[in-house]
DONU-912578 format. One line per 3 residues: their letters; for each residue x, y, z of C-alpha. Coordinates in steps of 0.1 Angstrom, whole numbers, padded with zeros to 4 digits. Layout:
A = X:Y:Z; ...
This chain:
MTI = -0197:-0154:0019; -0171:-0162:-0008; -0149:-0132:-0022
NIK = -0138:-0137:-0056; -0102:-0125:-0051; -0071:-0143:-0060
SYN = -0044:-0134:-0033; -0007:-0137:-0041; 0022:-0133:-0017
LFV = 0042:-0103:-0022; 0079:-0110:-0016; 0099:-0078:-0015
ICY = 0135:-0081:-0026; 0147:-0050:-0009; 0130:-0032:0020
LLF = 0137:0001:0003; 0112:-0008:-0025; 0081:-0011:-0005
VMR = 0067:0000:0030; 0070:-0031:0054; 0053:-0042:0086
YLC = 0073:-0059:0113; 0058:-0081:0143; 0074:-0081:0177
TNC = 0077:-0117:0184; 0078:-0110:0221; 0044:-0091:0225
SYI = 0028:-0091:0191; 0032:-0053:0186; 0030:-0045:0149
YDE = 0053:-0016:0135; 0041:-0003:0102; 0063:0018:0082
AIW = 0033:0035:0063; 0014:0048:0093; 0020:0077:0117
DEE = 0024:0067:0154; 0018:0100:0174; 0025:0084:0207
EWY = 0059:0069:0195; 0067:0099:0172; 0073:0077:0140
NPG = 0064:0094:0107; 0050:0075:0079; 0077:0060:0056
VKL = 0103:0057:0083; 0121:0024:0078; 0123:0002:0109
YDM = 0160:-0006:0102; 0168:0031:0097; 0162:0034:0136
QDI = 0180:0002:0145; 0204:0019:0171; 0175:0037:0188
FVC = 0144:0016:0183; 0128:-0005:0209; 0091:-0020:0209
PVC = 0068:0006:0224; 0050:-0021:0243; 0074:-0045:0256
SEW = 0107:-0026:0253; 0124:-0052:0234; 0152:-0045:0209
IDT = 0147:-0043:0170; 0160:-0079:0167; 0128:-0093:0182
FQE = 0109:-0080:0151; 0102:-0101:0121; 0089:-0090:0087
IKE = 0052:-0097:0079; 0048:-0107:0043; 0020:-0090:0025
EIN = -0005:-0102:0001; -0018:-0085:-0031; -0056:-0088:-0037
FIE = -0062:-0087:-0073; -0097:-0075:-0083; -0106:-0098:-0113
NIE = -0142:-0097:-0118; -0150:-0060:-0123; -0186:-0067:-0134
NMT = -0194:-0084:-0102; -0174:-0068:-0074; -0181:-0070:-0036
GVE = -0183:-0038:-0017; -0149:-0042:-0003; -0133:-0048:-0040
DEH = -0154:-0018:-0051; -0140:0007:-0024; -0105:-0004:-0032
YPV = -0108:-0004:-0070; -0079:0019:-0085; -0097:0041:-0110
IEE = -0069:0049:-0135; -0069:0079:-0160; -0040:0087:-0184
ADS = -0036:0121:-0196; -0009:0148:-0206; 0020:0123:-0197
KIK = 0004:0118:-0161; -0012:0087:-0143; -0041:0098:-0122
VKV = -0053:0072:-0098; -0086:0075:-0076; -0097:0049:-0051
GKD = -0131:0036:-0052; -0152:0029:-0084; -0187:0034:-0073
ELH = -0180:0039:-0037; -0152:0060:-0025; -0129:0045:0001
PGL = -0138:0058:0037; -0114:0083:0052; -0117:0075:0089
AEH = -0090:0076:0114; -0094:0039:0118; -0098:0031:0082
YIT = -0079:0049:0053; -0055:0045:0024; -0020:0045:0037
NIS = -0002:0048:0002; -0007:0044:-0035; 0023:0030:-0053
LYD = 0035:0029:-0091; 0053:-0001:-0103; 0070:-0007:-0136
EYG = 0065:-0038:-0159; 0093:-0057:-0138; 0075:-0051:-0105
DLV = 0100:-0025:-0095; 0086:0005:-0075; 0089:0037:-0094
EEK = 0071:0061:-0072; 0049:0060:-0039; 0026:0085:-0024
FLN = 0019:0083:0014; -0014:0095:0026; -0032:0099:0059
STD = -0068:0097:0069; -0076:0133:0059; -0062:0132:0025
EWT = -0084:0127:-0006; -0078:0093:-0023; -0066:0108:-0056
VVF = -0029:0110:-0066; -0012:0119:-0098; 0021:0101:-0110
DNY = 0044:0110:-0140; 0039:0085:-0167; 0078:0079:-0169
DLD = 0073:0065:-0204; 0063:0030:-0189; 0048:0007:-0217
EYE = 0033:-0014:-0188; 0027:-0005:-0151; 0008:-0016:-0121
VRI = -0007:0007:-0094; -0011:-0008:-0058; -0033:0006:-0032
TCN = -0026:-0001:0004; -0053:0002:0031; -0045:0000:0067
LHW = -0072:-0026:0073; -0075:-0046:0041; -0040:-0045:0027
VWS = -0028:-0042:-0008; -0051:-0040:-0039; -0044:-0041:-0076
LGK = -0058:-0046:-0110; -0027:-0062:-0122; -0005:-0048:-0151
QKR = -0019:-0022:-0172; -0008:-0014:-0208; -0002:0023:-0213
EEI = -0028:0040:-0235; -0018:0054:-0267; -0022:0091:-0264
């Protein structure tokens, strides 16, 4: 089956701008900054390099220098009239009202909210691709968030799924209210 999605590499200039994933090159363990790890006490949003003096791989006990960044891709949903089921459940439904940007995940089908499959974060970017605000979620949260509009002329909303990576409609022009 062919999925009509263009994927682009997301090159993050600064690790502070976006949650990252890192691969232990010794054992293939993946540290994901957006996901809670109960066994290892890591909270969502904790940057790997903020723990550089104390972090060791929970699988093989190697130090932080064995980890390398995993480059993410953004899946752009282009053909809205003929979406696949995966595209539909990751579709960012965007509403602008009262100087707010409300984002719901899933057009016709809401995204699943399971412990093994959920939205990790929803992010708002400005017209230059810089992160403006990010909301971290867990499997029990509703898939709706509200951002301040920040007087942006253009913006992009990106949705990160723990299984299907990053999704976006691309840049959106602000509605004239």
